[in-house]
N, C-alpha and C positions, 0 to 999 in steps of 0.2 A: 195363902202366900202370894205376894205380888210377883207377877212375871216381869223379869227385867231383861231388856235387850240392849246390847251395846251396838251402836250403829255409827259407822264412819261415813261422813258425807262431806264433800267439798263442792263449792260452787263459785264460779268467777263471773263477775259482771263486767262486760266491756264498757269502758267509758265512751259515752256518746257526746261529742263536742259539737255544739250547734253554733252557727253564725249568729252574732248578736243582732237584735232588732229593738224597736222601741218598746219600752216596758217601764214599769215603775222603778225608780232609782235603786231601791234596795235589792232588786232581783237582776240587775244588769251584770253581765260578765265584766270583770275588771281585773287589772293587774296589780298585784301587791309585791312588796319586797320582803323576802324572808330568807334569812341565812345568807345574805349577800347576793342573792340571785332573784330574778323576776319570775313570778308565778301567775298564771291566769286562774281565777276562781270560776267555778262552774255555776251557771244558772240554767235551769230548765224552762225559764220563761213561763212560770206558773203552770207548767204541765208536768206530767210524770214521765221519766225516762229511765233507761238502764244506767247503772245496775240496780236491780231490785224493784223496778217500776216506782221510783221515788221522785219526790219533789226536791230539787237541789236549789239552794239559795246562796247568793253571794253577799248577803247582808252582813254587816259587821257584828250582828248578833249571832251569826252562824260560824264565821271564822274571822280571826284577827290575830295580829302579832302584838304582844304586850311590850312594855318598856324594857324587859329583860331579854327580849329576843325570842320568847317562846311563842310558837304557833298554837292557838286554841281552836279546836274543832268541836262543834256542838250539834246535837240532834235535839230539837225542841219544838213545841207547838207554835207555829208562826201565825200571828194575829191577822196579817194581811191576806194570807191565802187560806186560812182555816185548815191547814195541813201541817203535818210534822215535817220540819225542814231538815235536810241532810246537807253535809258539807263535802266538797270535792275541789281539788286544785291540781294543776300540773305545771311543771317547769315550762317557761316560754321557749327556752333553747334546749337542744339535745344535750345530754350529759355524756361524760367520757369515762374511759376505763379508770379504775381505781376503787377505793373503798367509799361506799355511801352509807353513812352511819346515822341512825335515828335513835335519839334518847326520848323515851316516852314516860310521862307521868300520867298514870291511870291504871287502875287495878285490872289488868288484862285477864287475870285469873278468875275474875268474877264479872266480866262484861255481860250485860244483859243478853239473854239468849237470842233476842231478835236483832241484835246489833252486829255489824261487821266493820272492822277497821282494816283498811287495805293500804299497803305500801308496795309499789310495783313500778317496774320499768315497762313501758309500752311503746311499740314502734309507731312513729308518726312521720314516716318519710313522705314528704309532699310529692316526691317523684312517682310514688306508687301507693296510693291510699288504700288499695285493695289488698296489699301485702301486710301481714300481721306477725308480730312476735311479742312475747310477754314473759316476764319473770315476776313472781308474786310472793309477798308475805300476806297472809290473811289470818285475822284473829276473830274467831266466832265459833259458836256451837251450832249455828245454822238452824235455830229454832228448837233445839233439843236441850233438856229432856222434854218429851211429850208424854202426857198421861192420857189413857183411853178409858172408855166407859166400862170395860171389863176389869179395870184395875191394873192393867199392865202398864209398864213404863218403858219407853225407849230412851236410852242414854247415849250421849255422844262418846266417841272414843278419843276425842282430842278437843282442845279449844284454840288450837293454832296449827297452821300448816304453811309449808314452803312449797310452792307450785311451779313446776317447770313444764313448758309447753313445746309442742312441735311448731314449726313455722306453718302458717296457713294463709289461704286466700279466701276472700269473700266474707259474707256476713255470718255464715254458720260456724260457730265456735267448735273446735274439735275437743276430743277427750284429752286431758293433760297427759303428757308423756311420763311424768313421774311426780308423785306428791309425797312429801315427808310430813306425817302428822306428829304432833307432839303436844305435851301438856305444859301449861304455865300454871303451877299450883296457886291456890288462893292463899295469900299470905298478907301480912301487914305492910310488906314492901310494895310500894306503888310505882317504883321507877325501874324500867328495864331498858336495855340497849339492843338494837337489832342492826346487823351489818349485812350489806351486800358487797362482796368483793368480786368485781367483774373485770376480767382480763380476756385477752385473746384465747379462745378455746377453753376457758376455765371460769367457773362460778363457785363461790363458797358463800353460803348464807349461815349466819351464826347469831344466836340470841343469848343474852346474858342478863343476870340480875344487876341492878344498880346502874348508875350513869357515870362511871369513872371515865376520865379523859382517855385512858387506854384500858379497855376491858381486860379483866383477869380471867385466866383459864379456869380457875377454881370457881368462878361465878357462872360458868357456861351452863345454859339450859338445854340447848340443842344446836346441832350444826349439821350441814350437809354440803358435800363437795360434788360437783358435776363436771364432767369432761366428755368429749366424744368417745373416749375409750370406755369409761365406766357407764355412761348412759347415752348410747348412740341415738335414741329416739328424741332426745332433748335438743332443741335448737338454741345454741348459745349465740346471742346477737353479736354483731360486729359494731364498732363505732359508726361505720358507714350506714347502719340501719336507722340512724337518727332516733335513738331511744329517748323518750321523755320520762322524767320522774313524776310519779303520780301519788297522791295521798287522798284517801277518801274515808268518810265515816257515814255509814248508811244502814238502812233497815233491810233485813232479809226479805226475800221474794214475797211481795204482795201483802205484807203486814203493815198496819197503819201507824203503829207506835211501839215503843219498847214495852215489854210484857208487864212491867211494873208501873207503866204510865208516867215515869219520871224522866226528865231531860238527862242527856248523857253528854259528858265533856271529857276530852283528853287533851293533853298538852304535849307538844313535840318540839325538839330541837333537831336540826339537821346539820351534818358536817361532811364535807367532801375531802378525802385525802388522796391526792393524785398518786399515780404509780411511782415507785422509787422513793417514797417518803416513809 
């Protein structure tokens, strides 16, 4: 009888933003327009960087916006670098209180076990670059299930998580203050909606099936509310913290490619609903 172990694991990779320099054109950092705002695409300048010690490319083969306004993110074998290229971008300007809504086309319930899709707010206050804050959605099983020579198998306890952090300083990332793990089941439905409702001293993250203009409560997959009263260890950013919106699609720590050796692509729409609407 096979030994089965259910294992919960979460891992966050801090985005490393490097100043641009001379490089081949497809790998230069550049600014694109998506959902009516400007985003800077990430390039690791043909080197590997965090998260996951990956090669990030700003090539239009890696990320682009189609004629219908959908952002495409890909992980694929890049011919120029002979590496698997990952995709990452962040808003140029800080975002504000309100609802940040992402509609995703991609079967997150069966995402390759080596792949991570991240949606997160990250502090980028130019007045104090050593001061950090972060709120995350992460979709991954972090390399699980894993099979071992003795026939045992370690299974993940979730394929999605909402991660809430304390505030911290310096390069050493702390342990999350609170993480809500949940499952997105494998179904034929490939569209889901994920919201970050961010207000003064309050956060609510909610995931839904489908991509309705206004998500329906009967389609709720998981939700989590955080406030200083319910979760005193969580740092809830203020608008003054200069939070940037980040999206990335990358390979889990130190793996070279998806486990099945096939390219991965997801499509995303983004909508901002200001407070009071």
